[in-house]
N, C-alpha and C positions, 0 to 999 in steps of 0.2 A: 685680241688685245685686252689687257687688263682695264678694268673700270677706273682705276686710280692713276691713269697716265697723267703726267705733267708735260705740257708742251714747252720745251726749253726755248730760250732766246739765243741766237747765234752769238758766239763770243765777239767782242769788239774788233779783234784783229783778223777775223775771218774775211777772206777776199770778197770783193763786190761781185754781184751777178755778172757772168760772162768772163770773168778773169780766170786764167789758168791756175789750177791748184798744183802745189808742189808735190812731188812724190814723198812718201813718208820714210822710205829707206832705199838706198841706192841698189841694194841687192834683192829687193822684193821681186818675187817671180811675176807678180801681176803688173807692177808699174815701174820697177827699177830700171834706170838707164844704164846701169852697170851690171846687167843680168842678161848676157847674150842668149840664153836659152828661154828667157821670159816672154811675156805677152805684150810688153810695151804699151800698156793702156795709158790713156791720157784723160784728164778730168778738168772740168770747169765748175766754178761755183754757179749755183742756180739762185732762184729767188728763195729767200727765207731759209728753210731747213733742207733745201734740195741741192743736188749736184747732178751733173751729167758726165758720162764716161763714154769713150769710144774704144772699139776693138776691131782691128782688121783680122778677119778670119783666114789665116794663112793655111797653106796645104799641110803644114806640120801639125795642125790642130784637128786633123781628120779622125773621125770615129768610124761611123758607118760609111759606106762608099759615097764620097762626094759631099759629106755633111760634117759639121762640127761635132766633136766628142762632147758628150754630156758633162764630163768632168771639167773641160775647159770652160763651158758655159757656167757651170757652178762656181768655178774659181773667179770668173769675171763678176758674177753677182756678189760673191763674198767681198771682192775688192771694192766694187763701187759702193756697196753699203757700208763697208768699213771707212771708206773715204768720206761718205756722207756724215759719219760720226765726228769728223773733224770740226763740224760747226760747234761742238761742245768744248773744243780746246783741250781735251784730255785724251790720252791714249786709250784704245779699246782692244779687246780680243773677241773673236767670234765664240759665242756660246751655243747657238743653234742656227741652222740655216735650212730652209726648205725651198725647193725649186719646182716650178711647174713648167714642163716643156710643152709648149703649145703647137709649134710647127717646126719642121726640119729647117735648118739654117745652112744654106749652101756655102762651100768653100768659096773664097773670093768676095764674100759679103763684107760690108762694114756695118757693125752693130753700134747703135746708140743706146745707152742705158740711162734711165732716169731713176734716181734713188732719193729717198728722203728719210729723215728721222721723224717717226710718228709721235714719239714721246718717250719719257723716261719714268722709271720707278726705282728710286735709290740708285744703285749701280747698274741697273738694267736699262739698255737702250734698245727700243723697238724700231725696226726699219722696214721699208718695203721698196721694191724696185720693179721695173719692167724694161724689156728690150724690144727694139724694132730694128728692121733692116733699112738703112738709109742710103746705101750704095751697093751696086753689084746685083747679082742674080736675085730675083724675087724682091727687089727693093720696093717697099711700101711703108712709109713712115706712119701710116694709120693702122697697120696691122701688128699687134703685139705677138711676138714669137716666143716669149717666155716671161714669167713673173717669179718673184721671190719675196720671201719674208725672212727677216733675220732678227736675232737677239744677240746683242753685243754687251760686253761687260766692261765698265771702266776699270782701269788698272793704274797702278803707280809704277814708277821706274824700277822699283824693287822686284816687280814681277819677273823681269828678265835677268836679274842679278845672278841666278844660278847658272845661266847659260852664257854669261858674258865672255868666257874664254873661247866660246865657239862662234862668236859673232864675226860675220864676214860682211863688211859694208860700212858705209858712212852715213850717219844721220844727216838728213838733208832738209828737214822741215821742222817748224815749231809744233807740228801736229804729230799724231800717231806715236809710233814707237821711237821716234827720234830723240825722246827725252832720256833714252838709255845711255 
């Protein structure tokens, strides 16, 4: 993390801790409710700059025999950290994402992710997250099965202007890319 991080304050309209967070785009692969092939993740506001997310590890997410595919876990970490950036009240895109896979995650598990904004430097938003298994095989909410750090960049609605004709979906939230 850079030495000159500024710790932001959540925007006034960010939901209170424990409240469900809206999806940012109906066709989002990670959280969109109008994305039948997607992951159907759900999120809640946490304390301060934190959010939590849940993912049911379905059979279709299999990588190695009986365990989640690393790309699915990476997508989930990307999604939850991007959602954490909603505390800023401005859309973001992923600039860099690193994942540490700590343990195998069996199919049939329910993962809980905890993500937070660590700080900002101009347009850069630094995040971190971890995942635990809260239900299913190998459930132990005290054992971290994966961690991640992210760098997100704040953008304006013009960022997606060039791809507007290809947009499929409906903006569903005052956060994220819904400003397009």
